[in-house]
GUKOL-855594 format. One record per residue (C-alpha): residue number from 1; residue in three letters; chain; x, y, z. Coordinates in nm, 4 decimals. Example, Ala and Ser with C-alpha at 12.3 -4.5 7.8 and 13.67 -1.06 7.14 Angstrom:
BEGIN
+-----+-----+----+----------+----------+----------+
:   i :  aa : ch :       xx :       yy :       zz :
+-----+-----+----+----------+----------+----------+
:   1 : ALA :  A :   1.2300 :  -0.4500 :   0.7800 :
:   2 : SER :  A :   1.3670 :  -0.1060 :   0.7140 :
+-----+-----+----+----------+----------+----------+
END
This chain:
BEGIN
+-----+-----+----+----------+----------+----------+
:   i :  aa : ch :       xx :       yy :       zz :
+-----+-----+----+----------+----------+----------+
:   1 : MET :  A :   0.0000 :   0.0000 :   0.0000 :
:   2 : LYS :  A :   0.2824 :   0.2393 :   0.0890 :
:   3 : ASN :  A :   0.4514 :   0.1756 :  -0.2450 :
:   4 : SER :  A :   0.1248 :   0.2416 :  -0.4313 :
:   5 : ILE :  A :   0.0832 :   0.5749 :  -0.2556 :
:   6 : LYS :  A :   0.4454 :   0.6639 :  -0.3291 :
:   7 : ALA :  A :   0.3951 :   0.5737 :  -0.6952 :
:   8 : VAL :  A :   0.0829 :   0.7897 :  -0.7209 :
:   9 : ILE :  A :   0.2605 :   1.0815 :  -0.5525 :
:  10 : LEU :  A :   0.5577 :   1.0401 :  -0.7880 :
:  11 : VAL :  A :   0.3307 :   1.0376 :  -1.0955 :
:  12 : LEU :  A :   0.1486 :   1.3488 :  -0.9695 :
:  13 : TYR :  A :   0.4788 :   1.5234 :  -0.8987 :
:  14 : ILE :  A :   0.6146 :   1.4432 :  -1.2459 :
:  15 : SER :  A :   0.2869 :   1.5549 :  -1.4053 :
:  16 : ILE :  A :   0.2896 :   1.8867 :  -1.2157 :
:  17 : ALA :  A :   0.6569 :   1.9429 :  -1.2952 :
:  18 : PHE :  A :   0.5921 :   1.8756 :  -1.6654 :
:  19 : GLN :  A :   0.2945 :   2.1132 :  -1.6711 :
:  20 : ALA :  A :   0.4963 :   2.3852 :  -1.4957 :
:  21 : LYS :  A :   0.7765 :   2.3461 :  -1.7502 :
:  22 : ALA :  A :   0.5271 :   2.3528 :  -2.0367 :
:  23 : GLN :  A :   0.3911 :   2.6811 :  -1.9032 :
:  24 : THR :  A :   0.7288 :   2.8525 :  -1.8801 :
:  25 : PRO :  A :   0.7445 :   3.1410 :  -2.1283 :
:  26 : GLN :  A :   0.9895 :   3.0872 :  -2.4120 :
:  27 : PHE :  A :   1.1914 :   3.3458 :  -2.6062 :
:  28 : PRO :  A :   1.3389 :   3.1706 :  -2.9125 :
:  29 : ILE :  A :   1.4117 :   3.4835 :  -3.1216 :
:  30 : VAL :  A :   1.3584 :   3.8014 :  -2.9179 :
:  31 : GLN :  A :   1.5384 :   3.7379 :  -2.5918 :
:  32 : GLY :  A :   1.3599 :   3.8386 :  -2.2716 :
:  33 : PHE :  A :   1.0460 :   3.9843 :  -2.4299 :
:  34 : GLY :  A :   0.7315 :   3.8527 :  -2.5966 :
:  35 : GLY :  A :   0.7233 :   3.5298 :  -2.3977 :
:  36 : ILE :  A :   0.5145 :   3.2598 :  -2.5617 :
:  37 : TYR :  A :   0.4114 :   2.8997 :  -2.4910 :
:  38 : GLU :  A :   0.4314 :   2.5774 :  -2.6873 :
:  39 : ILE :  A :   0.0951 :   2.4387 :  -2.7952 :
:  40 : PRO :  A :   0.1595 :   2.0684 :  -2.8611 :
:  41 : ASP :  A :  -0.1923 :   2.0067 :  -2.9960 :
:  42 : ALA :  A :  -0.1785 :   2.2885 :  -3.2528 :
:  43 : SER :  A :  -0.2464 :   2.1583 :  -3.6021 :
:  44 : GLU :  A :  -0.2071 :   2.5023 :  -3.7640 :
:  45 : ARG :  A :   0.1500 :   2.6243 :  -3.7369 :
:  46 : PRO :  A :   0.3833 :   2.8505 :  -3.9356 :
:  47 : ASP :  A :   0.5735 :   2.6729 :  -4.2130 :
:  48 : PRO :  A :   0.9487 :   2.6744 :  -4.1337 :
:  49 : SER :  A :   1.0330 :   2.6498 :  -4.5046 :
:  50 : LEU :  A :   0.8694 :   2.9843 :  -4.5891 :
:  51 : GLU :  A :   1.0185 :   3.3316 :  -4.5666 :
:  52 : TYR :  A :   0.8000 :   3.5656 :  -4.3632 :
:  53 : LYS :  A :   0.8046 :   3.9342 :  -4.4576 :
:  54 : ILE :  A :   0.6003 :   4.1417 :  -4.2139 :
:  55 : ILE :  A :   0.5476 :   4.5140 :  -4.1739 :
:  56 : VAL :  A :   0.3893 :   4.6209 :  -3.8468 :
:  57 : ASP :  A :   0.1861 :   4.9415 :  -3.8479 :
:  58 : LEU :  A :   0.2300 :   5.0445 :  -3.4838 :
:  59 : SER :  A :   0.0034 :   5.3358 :  -3.4000 :
:  60 : THR :  A :  -0.1568 :   5.2409 :  -3.0686 :
:  61 : GLY :  A :  -0.0072 :   5.4022 :  -2.7608 :
:  62 : ALA :  A :   0.0613 :   5.2320 :  -2.4309 :
:  63 : GLU :  A :  -0.2265 :   5.1819 :  -2.1887 :
:  64 : ASP :  A :   0.0032 :   5.2627 :  -1.8964 :
:  65 : ASN :  A :   0.3118 :   5.4664 :  -1.9824 :
:  66 : LYS :  A :   0.4918 :   5.3317 :  -1.6757 :
:  67 : GLU :  A :   0.4855 :   4.9786 :  -1.8208 :
:  68 : ILE :  A :   0.5984 :   4.8183 :  -2.1461 :
:  69 : SER :  A :   0.3398 :   4.8751 :  -2.4174 :
:  70 : ARG :  A :   0.1628 :   4.5482 :  -2.4884 :
:  71 : TRP :  A :   0.1732 :   4.6450 :  -2.8561 :
:  72 : VAL :  A :   0.5517 :   4.6776 :  -2.8591 :
:  73 : ASP :  A :   0.5808 :   4.3481 :  -2.6717 :
:  74 : ASN :  A :   0.3388 :   4.1919 :  -2.9216 :
:  75 : ILE :  A :   0.5963 :   4.2406 :  -3.1984 :
:  76 : ALA :  A :   0.8365 :   4.0276 :  -2.9948 :
:  77 : ARG :  A :   0.5583 :   3.7724 :  -2.9332 :
:  78 : MET :  A :   0.4833 :   3.7468 :  -3.3046 :
:  79 : MET :  A :   0.8489 :   3.6782 :  -3.3825 :
:  80 : ASN :  A :   0.8866 :   3.4295 :  -3.0967 :
:  81 : LEU :  A :   0.5736 :   3.2418 :  -3.2047 :
:  82 : HIS :  A :   0.7260 :   3.1887 :  -3.5486 :
:  83 : GLY :  A :   1.0560 :   3.0852 :  -3.3927 :
:  84 : LEU :  A :   0.8942 :   2.8361 :  -3.1569 :
:  85 : ALA :  A :   0.7252 :   2.6783 :  -3.4594 :
:  86 : GLY :  A :   1.0674 :   2.6234 :  -3.6153 :
:  87 : VAL :  A :   1.0944 :   2.9237 :  -3.8467 :
:  88 : PRO :  A :   1.4617 :   3.0273 :  -3.8461 :
:  89 : LYS :  A :   1.5410 :   3.3861 :  -3.7446 :
:  90 : ASP :  A :   1.6887 :   3.4593 :  -4.0884 :
:  91 : LYS :  A :   1.3548 :   3.3710 :  -4.2514 :
:  92 : ILE :  A :   1.1619 :   3.6367 :  -4.0566 :
:  93 : LYS :  A :   1.1975 :   3.9872 :  -4.2021 :
:  94 : VAL :  A :   1.0196 :   4.2391 :  -3.9801 :
:  95 : LYS :  A :   0.9846 :   4.6127 :  -4.0283 :
:  96 : VAL :  A :   0.7977 :   4.8320 :  -3.7827 :
:  97 : ILE :  A :   0.6652 :   5.1776 :  -3.8697 :
:  98 : VAL :  A :   0.5724 :   5.3729 :  -3.5568 :
:  99 : HIS :  A :   0.3332 :   5.6681 :  -3.5720 :
: 100 : GLY :  A :   0.0336 :   5.8216 :  -3.3991 :
: 101 : GLY :  A :   0.0060 :   5.7657 :  -3.0245 :
: 102 : ALA :  A :   0.2730 :   5.4938 :  -3.0335 :
: 103 : ILE :  A :   0.5422 :   5.7483 :  -3.1199 :
: 104 : PHE :  A :   0.5999 :   5.8170 :  -2.7487 :
: 105 : THR :  A :   0.7207 :   5.4566 :  -2.7003 :
: 106 : LEU :  A :   1.0305 :   5.5652 :  -2.8957 :
: 107 : LEU :  A :   1.1259 :   5.8626 :  -2.6763 :
: 108 : ASN :  A :   1.4726 :   5.8429 :  -2.5225 :
: 109 : ASP :  A :   1.4813 :   5.8180 :  -2.1431 :
: 110 : ASP :  A :   1.5346 :   6.1911 :  -2.0843 :
: 111 : ASN :  A :   1.2343 :   6.2942 :  -2.2930 :
: 112 : TYR :  A :   1.0177 :   6.0082 :  -2.1696 :
: 113 : LYS :  A :   1.0925 :   6.0982 :  -1.8093 :
: 114 : LYS :  A :   0.9958 :   6.4640 :  -1.8735 :
: 115 : ARG :  A :   0.6632 :   6.3499 :  -2.0129 :
: 116 : PHE :  A :   0.5786 :   6.0440 :  -1.7969 :
: 117 : GLU :  A :   0.8095 :   6.0766 :  -1.4900 :
: 118 : VAL :  A :   0.9796 :   5.7363 :  -1.5483 :
: 119 : ASP :  A :   1.2479 :   5.5966 :  -1.7760 :
: 120 : ASN :  A :   1.1075 :   5.4540 :  -2.0985 :
: 121 : PRO :  A :   1.0278 :   5.0865 :  -2.0306 :
: 122 : ASN :  A :   0.9903 :   5.0174 :  -2.4048 :
: 123 : LEU :  A :   1.3517 :   5.0869 :  -2.4966 :
: 124 : LYS :  A :   1.4700 :   4.7483 :  -2.3682 :
: 125 : VAL :  A :   1.2151 :   4.5802 :  -2.5942 :
: 126 : PHE :  A :   1.3172 :   4.7888 :  -2.8950 :
: 127 : GLU :  A :   1.6832 :   4.6998 :  -2.8256 :
: 128 : ALA :  A :   1.5945 :   4.3285 :  -2.8140 :
: 129 : LEU :  A :   1.3910 :   4.3626 :  -3.1350 :
: 130 : LYS :  A :   1.6806 :   4.5331 :  -3.3087 :
: 131 : ALA :  A :   1.9176 :   4.2592 :  -3.1884 :
: 132 : ALA :  A :   1.6757 :   4.0092 :  -3.3446 :
: 133 : GLY :  A :   1.6996 :   4.1909 :  -3.6793 :
: 134 : VAL :  A :   1.3915 :   4.4152 :  -3.6703 :
: 135 : ASP :  A :   1.4070 :   4.7431 :  -3.8655 :
: 136 : VAL :  A :   1.2280 :   5.0088 :  -3.6562 :
: 137 : MET :  A :   1.1191 :   5.3280 :  -3.8313 :
: 138 : VAL :  A :   0.9277 :   5.6327 :  -3.7162 :
: 139 : CYS :  A :   0.6947 :   5.8444 :  -3.9271 :
: 140 : GLY :  A :   0.8564 :   6.1801 :  -4.0005 :
: 141 : GLN :  A :   0.5128 :   6.3381 :  -4.0368 :
: 142 : SER :  A :   0.4213 :   6.2226 :  -3.6835 :
: 143 : LEU :  A :   0.7433 :   6.3753 :  -3.5520 :
: 144 : ILE :  A :   0.6480 :   6.7150 :  -3.6948 :
: 145 : ALA :  A :   0.2841 :   6.6865 :  -3.5804 :
: 146 : ARG :  A :   0.4037 :   6.6226 :  -3.2232 :
: 147 : ASN :  A :   0.6843 :   6.8800 :  -3.2322 :
: 148 : LEU :  A :   0.9519 :   6.6122 :  -3.1823 :
: 149 : LYS :  A :   1.3005 :   6.5872 :  -3.3262 :
: 150 : THR :  A :   1.5122 :   6.2846 :  -3.4105 :
: 151 : GLY :  A :   1.7324 :   6.3647 :  -3.1094 :
: 152 : ASP :  A :   1.4311 :   6.3157 :  -2.8806 :
: 153 : LEU :  A :   1.4125 :   5.9484 :  -2.9787 :
: 154 : TRP :  A :   1.5857 :   5.6187 :  -2.9150 :
: 155 : PRO :  A :   1.8959 :   5.6230 :  -3.1382 :
: 156 : GLY :  A :   1.8132 :   5.2814 :  -3.2918 :
: 157 : VAL :  A :   1.5173 :   5.4164 :  -3.4900 :
: 158 : ARG :  A :   1.5273 :   5.5330 :  -3.8521 :
: 159 : VAL :  A :   1.3136 :   5.8241 :  -3.9712 :
: 160 : ALA :  A :   1.0763 :   5.7486 :  -4.2583 :
: 161 : HIS :  A :   0.9112 :   6.0048 :  -4.4843 :
: 162 : SER :  A :   0.5741 :   5.8868 :  -4.3536 :
: 163 : ALA :  A :   0.3973 :   5.5798 :  -4.2204 :
: 164 : LEU :  A :   0.1632 :   5.5861 :  -4.5193 :
: 165 : THR :  A :   0.4388 :   5.5781 :  -4.7799 :
: 166 : THR :  A :   0.6392 :   5.3210 :  -4.5853 :
: 167 : ILE :  A :   0.3444 :   5.0828 :  -4.5847 :
: 168 : THR :  A :   0.2690 :   5.1434 :  -4.9528 :
: 169 : THR :  A :   0.6363 :   5.0816 :  -5.0321 :
: 170 : TYR :  A :   0.6691 :   4.7476 :  -4.8528 :
: 171 : VAL :  A :   0.3295 :   4.5835 :  -4.9111 :
: 172 : PRO :  A :   0.3866 :   4.5602 :  -5.2902 :
: 173 : GLN :  A :   0.7248 :   4.3997 :  -5.2108 :
: 174 : GLY :  A :   0.5419 :   4.1100 :  -5.0475 :
: 175 : TYR :  A :   0.5327 :   4.2278 :  -4.6858 :
: 176 : VAL :  A :   0.2198 :   4.1288 :  -4.4940 :
: 177 : LEU :  A :   0.0673 :   4.4224 :  -4.3063 :
: 178 : LEU :  A :  -0.0168 :   4.3790 :  -3.9381 :
: 179 : LYS :  A :  -0.1866 :   4.6652 :  -3.7516 :
: 180 : PHE :  A :  -0.1126 :   4.7079 :  -3.3799 :
+-----+-----+----+----------+----------+----------+
END
């Protein structure tokens, strides 16, 4: 009887340990951000043999400017989801065009702190995205509309003529448009 109880406890322990491991966020492409989970039962998955060309239209601002924008983190999630499915990093081409209310996620720490009284929590995510090969651009028209200069922003961003022309340039080149 004692051995049966021990066996049941061992099976339960192994089952709980396996479930806990299965629920640990993974970061296969963008390290430290956009944690995702394996779904063993998924029958619809990205095809690792394809090249994915994605342009993200990022215009939604953060819900809480003291925390990482879920929309910025979602870019990392999207990349990590492809990576977890076996798509190699070099087969994921991602461009992000930031405009509208999301432009403040790109402020350098000094300017962010003046506006929101904290360092910019999004900069670590943008750094990780850049390290993963993401090309981050900001709409030049949005800069002017918000009276911002390039020097007010994270130095890893490139200035685009506009979000509109950036999207119309890359979509005909085969980039899929995602709107965040």
